[in-house]
C-alpha positions in Angstrom: 103.9 134.5 74.6 101.6 133.7 71.7 101.7 130.0 72.7 101.2 130.7 76.5 97.4 130.3 76.5 97.6 127.1 74.5 100.3 125.8 76.9 98.3 126.8 80.0 95.2 125.1 78.6 97.2 121.9 77.9 98.6 121.9 81.4 95.1 122.5 82.9 93.7 119.6 80.9 96.6 117.4 82.0 96.1 118.2 85.6 92.3 117.7 85.9 90.6 114.4 86.3 86.9 113.9 86.1 85.0 112.3 88.9 85.2 113.0 92.7 88.5 113.4 94.5 88.6 110.9 97.3 88.5 112.2 100.9 88.9 109.9 103.8 85.8 109.6 105.9 85.7 111.5 109.2 86.4 109.7 112.5 83.3 108.7 114.5 82.0 111.4 116.7 82.2 109.4 119.9 84.7 109.4 122.6 84.0 106.2 124.5 82.7 102.6 124.2 80.2 102.5 127.0 77.2 104.8 127.8 78.6 105.2 131.4 82.2 106.0 132.3 84.3 102.9 132.1 85.7 101.5 135.3 89.5 102.1 135.4 90.2 98.5 136.4 88.5 95.1 136.8 87.9 93.1 140.0 90.7 91.0 141.5 90.8 87.5 142.8 93.4 85.6 144.8 93.9 82.8 142.3 96.0 82.2 139.1 94.8 84.5 136.4 92.8 86.6 138.9 94.9 89.8 139.0 93.1 93.1 138.5 93.5 94.5 135.0 93.9 98.3 134.5 92.7 100.1 131.3 95.3 102.7 130.1 93.8 105.1 127.6 96.1 106.0 124.8 98.8 103.4 125.6 100.6 102.1 122.5 99.8 98.6 121.5 103.0 96.4 121.0 103.3 94.8 117.6 104.0 91.5 119.2 101.2 91.8 121.8 101.1 88.0 122.6 104.5 88.3 124.4 102.6 90.1 127.2 101.4 86.6 128.3 105.1 85.8 129.1 105.0 82.3 127.6 108.0 81.1 125.8 106.0 78.2 124.3 103.3 80.7 123.0 106.0 82.9 121.5 107.5 80.0 119.7 104.2 78.8 118.3 103.2 82.2 117.0 106.6 82.6 115.3 106.3 79.2 113.7 102.7 79.9 112.5 103.8 83.2 111.0 106.4 81.4 108.9 104.3 78.4 107.8 100.6 79.2 107.7 99.3 78.9 104.1 96.5 81.4 104.6 99.2 84.0 105.3 101.2 83.0 102.3 98.0 83.4 100.1 97.5 86.9 101.5 101.1 87.8 100.8 100.8 86.6 97.2 97.5 88.5 96.7 99.3 91.7 97.8 102.1 91.1 95.3 99.5 90.5 92.6 97.7 93.7 93.4 101.0 95.6 93.4 102.0 94.3 90.0 98.6 95.2 88.6 99.0 98.7 89.9 102.4 99.0 88.2 100.8 97.6 85.0 98.1 100.2 85.1 100.7 103.0 85.3 102.0 101.9 81.9 99.1 103.6 80.3 100.8 107.0 81.0 103.5 106.3 78.5 103.6 105.8 74.8 103.4 102.3 73.4 106.3 101.4 71.1 106.2 98.2 69.1 108.6 96.8 66.5 107.4 94.4 63.8 108.9 92.4 60.9 107.1 90.4 58.3 108.1 88.2 55.3 105.4 87.4 52.7 105.5 85.2 49.6 102.6 85.9 47.3 101.3 85.5 43.8 99.4 88.4 42.3 97.1 88.6 39.2 97.2 91.5 36.8 93.4 91.2 36.4 93.1 93.6 39.3 94.9 96.2 37.2 93.1 95.5 33.9 95.8 93.1 32.7 94.4 89.6 33.1 97.3 87.9 31.4 99.9 89.1 33.8 100.8 86.9 36.7 103.8 87.3 39.1 105.2 85.7 42.2 107.1 87.9 44.5 108.4 88.3 48.0 107.6 91.2 50.3 109.6 92.1 53.4 108.5 94.7 55.9 110.1 96.1 59.0 108.5 98.9 61.0 108.5 100.7 64.3 105.1 102.0 65.5 104.3 104.4 68.3 100.9 105.0 69.9 99.9 107.4 72.6 96.5 108.3 74.2 96.7 111.6 76.0 94.9 111.4 79.3 93.0 114.7 78.7 90.1 114.0 81.2 92.0 111.9 83.7 90.4 108.5 82.9 93.7 106.8 82.9 94.7 108.4 86.2 91.5 107.3 87.8 92.2 103.7 86.6 95.6 103.9 88.2 94.1 105.3 91.3 91.6 102.4 91.4 94.4 99.9 91.0 96.4 101.5 93.8 93.4 101.5 96.0 93.1 97.8 95.3 96.7 97.4 96.3 96.0 99.2 99.6 93.0 96.9 100.1 95.2 93.8 99.7 97.8 95.3 102.0 95.3 95.7 104.8 93.9 92.3 104.1 97.4 91.0 104.7 97.5 92.8 108.0 94.1 91.4 108.9 95.4 87.9 108.1 98.4 88.5 110.4 96.1 89.7 113.2 93.6 86.9 112.7 96.3 84.3 112.7 98.1 85.5 115.8 94.8 86.0 117.6 93.6 82.5 116.7 96.9 80.9 117.8 96.7 82.7 121.2 93.0 81.7 121.6 93.8 78.1 120.7 96.6 78.0 123.2 94.4 79.4 125.9 91.6 77.0 125.0 94.1 74.1 125.2 95.3 75.3 128.6 91.7 75.6 129.8 90.8 72.1 128.6 93.9 70.6 130.3 92.9 72.3 133.5 89.3 71.0 133.1 90.6 67.6 132.4 92.8 67.6 135.5 89.9 68.8 137.6 87.7 66.0 136.2 90.3 63.4 136.9 90.6 64.6 140.5 86.9 64.3 140.8 86.9 60.8 139.4 89.7 59.9 141.9 87.7 61.3 144.8 84.6 59.6 143.7 86.5 56.3 143.5 87.9 56.7 147.0 84.4 57.4 148.3 83.0 54.4 146.5 85.7 52.2 148.2 84.7 53.6 151.6 81.0 52.9 150.9 81.7 49.4 149.8 83.6 48.7 153.0 80.8 50.2 155.1 78.2 48.2 153.1 80.2 45.0 153.9 80.1 46.0 157.6 76.4 46.7 157.3 76.8 50.4 158.0 75.1 51.6 154.8 72.5 50.4 152.5 73.3 48.9 149.1 71.4 51.8 147.5 74.2 54.2 148.7 76.8 52.1 147.0 74.8 52.0 143.8 74.3 55.7 143.8 78.0 56.3 144.3 78.8 53.9 141.5 76.4 55.9 139.2 78.0 59.1 140.3 81.5 57.7 139.5 80.3 56.5 136.1 78.9 59.9 135.4 82.1 61.6 136.3 84.1 59.2 134.1 81.6 59.8 131.3 82.6 63.5 131.3 86.2 62.7 130.5 85.9 61.5 126.9 84.2 64.7 125.7 86.9 66.8 127.2 89.6 64.6 125.8 88.0 64.8 122.4 87.9 68.6 122.6 91.6 68.7 123.7 92.6 66.4 120.8 90.6 68.6 118.3 92.2 71.7 119.8 95.7 70.2 119.2 94.7 69.5 115.6 93.6 73.1 115.2 96.9 74.3 116.6 98.8 72.1 114.2 96.8 73.5 111.3 97.4 77.1 112.4 101.2 76.3 112.5 101.0 75.0 108.9 101.3 71.3 110.0 99.2 68.2 109.5 97.2 66.8 112.4 99.7 63.9 112.6 102.5 66.4 113.2 101.5 68.6 116.1 103.9 71.1 117.4 105.9 70.3 120.5 104.5 73.1 122.6 101.8 72.4 125.1 99.9 74.9 127.3 98.8 75.1 130.9 97.0 78.0 132.5 99.8 78.1 135.1 102.3 78.9 132.3 100.4 82.0 131.2 100.6 85.4 132.8 97.5 87.6 132.6 98.5 91.1 131.3 97.6 93.7 133.9 98.1 96.9 131.9 95.7 96.9 129.0 95.8 99.7 126.3 92.6 101.4 125.3 92.4 103.5 122.1 89.9 106.1 121.3 87.3 105.3 118.6 89.0 108.0 116.4 92.2 106.0 116.7 90.5 102.7 116.2 89.6 103.5 112.5 93.4 104.0 111.9 94.3 100.8 113.7 91.8 98.2 112.5 92.9 96.5 109.3 89.3 95.7 108.3 88.4 99.4 108.6 91.4 100.4 106.5 90.5 97.7 104.0 86.9 99.1 103.8 88.3 102.6 103.3 90.5 101.3 100.4 87.4 99.7 98.9 85.6 103.1 99.2 88.6 104.8 97.5 88.5 102.3 94.7 84.7 102.9 94.2 85.3 106.6 94.1 88.0 106.3 91.4 85.6 104.0 89.3 83.2 106.9 89.1 85.9 109.0 87.4 86.7 106.1 85.0 83.0 105.8 84.0 82.7 109.6 83.6 85.9 109.8 81.4 84.5 107.0 79.1 81.6 109.4 78.2 84.0 112.2 77.0 86.2 112.5 73.9 89.0 110.0 73.6 92.2 111.2 71.9 94.8 109.1 70.1 98.1 109.8 68.4 99.8 107.1 66.3 102.8 107.0 64.1 105.0 104.4 62.3 108.2 104.3 60.4 109.7 101.4 58.5 110.9 99.9 55.3 109.3 97.6 52.6 111.4 95.7 50.1 111.2 92.6 47.9 114.3 91.2 49.5 115.6 91.3 53.0 118.9 92.7 52.0 117.2 95.7 50.4 115.4 96.7 53.6 116.3 100.2 54.7 118.0 101.0 51.4 117.1 104.3 49.7 113.6 104.4 48.3 112.2 101.7 50.6 111.2 103.9 53.5 107.5 104.3 54.6 105.9 106.2 57.4 102.5 107.3 58.7 101.4 109.9 61.3 97.9 110.2 62.5 95.9 111.9 65.2 92.3 111.2 66.1 89.5 111.9 68.4 86.4 109.8 69.2 83.4 111.2 70.9 80.8 108.6 72.1 77.4 109.7 70.8 75.0 106.7 71.2 75.8 103.5 72.9 72.3 102.5 73.9 72.6 104.1 77.3 75.5 101.8 78.3 78.0 104.5 79.3 75.4 106.5 81.3 74.2 103.4 83.2 77.8 102.4 83.8 78.4 105.7 85.4 75.3 105.4 87.5 76.3 101.9 88.5 79.7 103.2 89.7 77.9 105.9 91.8 75.7 103.2 93.3 78.8 101.1 94.0 80.3 104.1 95.8 77.2 104.4 98.0 77.3 100.7 98.8 81.0 100.9 99.7 80.3 104.0 101.9 77.5 102.1 103.7 79.8 99.1 104.1 82.5 101.3 105.5 80.2 102.7 108.2 79.0 99.2 109.0 82.6 98.1 109.5 83.4 101.1 111.7 80.3 100.4 113.9 81.3 96.7 114.1 84.8 97.6 115.1 83.6 99.9 117.9 81.2 97.1 119.0 84.1 94.6 119.1 86.0 96.8 121.5 82.9 97.5 123.6 82.1 93.8 123.8 85.6 92.9 124.8 85.6 95.6 127.6 82.3 94.3 128.9 83.6 90.7 128.7 86.8 91.6 130.7 84.8 93.2 133.5 82.3 90.4 133.5 85.0 87.8 133.5 86.7 89.3 136.5 83.5 89.5 138.4 82.6 85.9 137.4 86.1 84.6 138.5 85.8 86.4 141.8 82.4 84.7 142.4 83.7 81.3 141.2 86.7 81.5 143.5 84.3 82.1 146.4 82.0 79.4 145.2 84.8 76.8 144.8 86.3 77.7 148.1 83.0 77.4 149.9 82.1 74.2 148.1 85.5 72.7 149.0 85.1 73.6 152.6 81.6 72.2 152.7 82.7 69.0 151.0 85.5 68.5 153.5 83.2 69.1 156.4 80.5 66.8 154.9 83.0 64.0 154.4 84.3 64.3 157.9 80.7 64.3 159.3 79.8 61.4 157.1 82.6 59.3 158.6 81.3 60.2 162.0 77.8 59.4 161.0 76.6 63.0 161.5 75.1 63.3 158.0 73.6 60.7 155.6 75.0 59.7 152.2 72.4 61.8 150.3 73.7 65.0 151.9 77.3 64.0 151.1 76.3 63.3 147.5 74.7 66.7 147.0 77.7 68.4 148.5 80.1 66.5 146.3 78.1 67.3 143.2 78.1 71.0 144.0 81.9 70.9 144.5 82.5 69.1 141.2 80.6 71.8 139.3 82.3 74.6 141.2 85.8 73.2 140.1 84.8 73.1 136.5 83.3 76.6 136.6 86.4 78.0 138.2 88.7 76.6 135.5 86.4 77.9 132.8 86.3 81.4 134.4 90.1 81.4 134.6 90.4 80.5 130.9 87.8 83.2 129.9 90.0 86.0 131.3 92.9 85.0 129.2 90.8 84.5 126.0 88.9 87.8 126.3 92.2 89.6 127.0 93.5 88.3 123.7 90.2 89.3 122.1 90.7 92.9 123.3 94.1 93.1 121.6 92.6 91.8 118.4 89.7 94.3 118.6 92.1 97.2 119.0 94.0 96.2 115.8 96.8 94.2 117.4 99.5 96.9 117.0 100.4 95.8 113.4 101.8 99.3 112.7 104.5 98.5 115.4 105.5 95.2 113.9 109.2 94.8 113.1 108.9 91.7 111.0 106.3 93.1 108.6 106.8 96.4 106.7 103.9 98.6 107.5 102.3 100.7 104.7 103.6 104.3 104.6 101.1 106.6 106.4 99.1 103.6 107.7 99.9 104.2 111.3 97.9 106.5 113.4 
């Protein structure tokens, strides 16, 4: 009972840690992404990729969300990219490094035990002992075991370990962000390729139609039915249409190079998979998480939270450095003139020491280090808020884009249909002589632009659907091929 107060004081010191205890930031106090109520679904169009999309609040996001596009080629490409992408390998290695650093930091909780052995051959002079005529050459052998321990009285070591563990969390969520970025980029690249192929096919159809009309005009010119200016104008129009092919072909080739790089391949070794808009299915049921869930789901937000946690722990480390530092050391060993005599009676040596060091004057270094840590925490807190605001903005932008895409596609379908009917009628009337060539030319130009706009509108719906899944966090907590961090799911 006499030692109870001392024991209680020791336990109290062992359990406290200076500096703030980290608390997770509160969820944003907003319940939606738009000032007005969000429409439950988008507009629909009777064309490929024109189905209405329904927003389903609270629906779980699948870990392999790209499978919702129902494309075997896309699934294969994503799987290959996850296995071979070097950026992903770098993120995995960074996580392993941070984990080992956290383990290394935990070693400070335990005593340090070292063994040493030393053999010396030396000549001594008796002058140091008042006998200048005495000289001797001898051997000295020493073997010892030393123990050192620094009690973590004020929790500085615990805060250092906490900081290292927060860094590990940061790298874990950076890895999840790398997975999400990679899969999103692969899907976006596949959609872009499909859109470019559709645009290229539409342009080739236009070139073919322009060539057929040029042949007709040349025959009519030979018969004297049209002026040479009409033939020249059509030749110029055909040349302009052909001139639009190389830029699209260049973009398509560059997109194939990008896909190869994402899959961990060189540009000369592109993957076998190719993509067409017709091979992709537009997901019709889209999940929609609340902003309070979003901060749990977004890897970048969780990484910013880990950075904030690390900054909080660094305040404790800086505070503990201003307080007394305790140290306990001891050693035991043997010293003898021959190796065989080590550990024999009379050769044993030992030391035992305890010390305390209180910083008194360091030129203001420790104080300013503490203030710098506090400023670092403020910066991390502001960056966290910025990341949350950006995450909510990403979702809001994606929702607006999906609604706008659906409306734009609906308008482009009508525009293309009207332009096609108008062109067909104009060609028929031109053959009958009811309209002149200039009217036909204007109608054909309008149809060409409508075809291209329609293809781009179709591709935009697929691309912005993928962007929504990315903005919502991509369902990484539901992944089966990557172990999620304990407690990281919402």
